[in-house]
N, C-alpha and C positions, 0 to 999 in steps of 0.2 A: 465403170464407175470412174476410174483414173481418166479416161479420156473426156468424160464430161467435167471433171473438176478442171483439168488443164485446158480445156475449151473455155469454160466459164472464167477461168483466170486470165487467159489471154484476151477475151473479150473486154473484161474490166479495164485491163492495162490499155488496149487500144482506146476505150470510150475515155479513160482518165487523161490519154495524151492528146485527144481531141478536145477535150475541155479546157485543158492548160493551153493547148495552141490558139483555141478561142479566146481565152483571157489575154493571151499575148496580142493578138490582133486587135482586141478592144483596148488595150493599153497603148497601142501604137496609134490607133484612132484618136482616143483622147489627147494623147500628147500632141499630134498633128494638128487638132482644132485649137489646142492652147496656143501653138506656136503661130497658127494663123491670127489668133486673137492678140498676141503680143506685140503686133505693130500698132497698138493703141488706137485702132478702130473702135473706139469705145462708144457704146449706147449711152454712155454718162453726158456726153457733150450736147450742146443744144444745136439741134438741126438748122441749117441756113435755109434749106427749103426740103419739100416733099414730092417725091415722084411715085403716083400711084402706077403700080405694075400688076398685070394680069398673067397669070400662069395657066395656060391652056392645055387642053389634050391635043391640039393641033401641034404640040411640042414646040410652042413659042412663048416667049415673053413679049409682051406688048405694053408699052412701046419699046421700040428696040434702039432709038437713039435718044441719050440723055444729055448730052452736053455739058459734062461735070468738069468742074475747074479745080484745080490743086487748092487745098485748104479748105474745100468745101466739106460740110457735114450734111449728108443726105439722110433724110428719113424716107425708106422705101416702105410704102403699104403695099404688101403682096396679097393678092387674092387669087385663091385657086378657084378659077371659073369651070373647071372640068369635073370629070366624074372618077378621075384617077388621082392618087397621091402624087404630089410634086415636092421638089425642095427648092429653096432659093438660098445658093451659097454664092458669096462674093469674096474675092481676094486678087492678088497679083497672079500672074500666070504661074510661077513655080509653085505657090501655095495651091493652086487649083488643081495642077497635075498630080500633086502629093495626095490632095484629098480625093481626086478620082481614082487613084490606085487603092486608097483605103476603102472607099464605096464597093470597088470590086471585090475585095476581100469580105466585106459585110455589107451586102445590098439592102439589107432591112434595117440598118441604123436610121434613126430618128434623130433630129437635131433641133436644139434651142439654144444656141449660143449667140454670142454678139454678132457674128457675120453668117450664120446658117440657121434656117429654120425648115422644118418638114411640115407640109401642109395638107391636110386631108381635104378631100372634095368640099367646096364652099367655105373653106376656111379662110380667115383673114389674120395675118401676123405683120408685125413691124420689125425692120431691122434698120438701125441706125449706124451709118457708116462713115468714119471720117477720111477723107483723102488727104493725108497728111504727107504723101510723097507723090511723086510723078512716076510715069511707067505704064506699062500694059496691065490692064484689068479684065476680069471676066466675071460674069455671073453665070451659074450653071445649076441644072438639075441633072444630078448623077443617080436618079433613080434608074434601074438597068434599062437600057435602051433609049432614054429620053436624051442624054446628051449626044448620042450617035444619031438620033433623029434630028438633031439642030436644036435642042432647047438649050441656048446659050447666048450671051450678047458679049461680045468683045468691043473694048472701049480703051481709049489712051488718055491719060491725063498729062 
């Protein structure tokens, strides 16, 4: 009987630690996404033009060349043309590396932020992004295996 109580207590302790660890990872993810949004890539700004983007099960975003200039505000109309879930996340390279690490820790995370959306098959969502600084940018899908299969677009402003 004492063994069962001890074992039950140990399992309860381990599960509470796992839940607390998950909450910590979730907090890190939310803070990371907020940091990505702090760059004033605000959806409140009026777009200067629209780019229609398809996210496909071929692990590609099309078109792949967008020719974006500094100070443009782009409205991306993103359509998931496939049968799998995809995401569309945009940011500078350091932001994207940080986000990719968070997604590895929480691969089922869903997005609906100023710079990131999750898309079910057939779904269409908009992302309005202000390119108010120059540098290297990336759009990526960090659903497990998608980025590694080439589902990303790199570009320089």
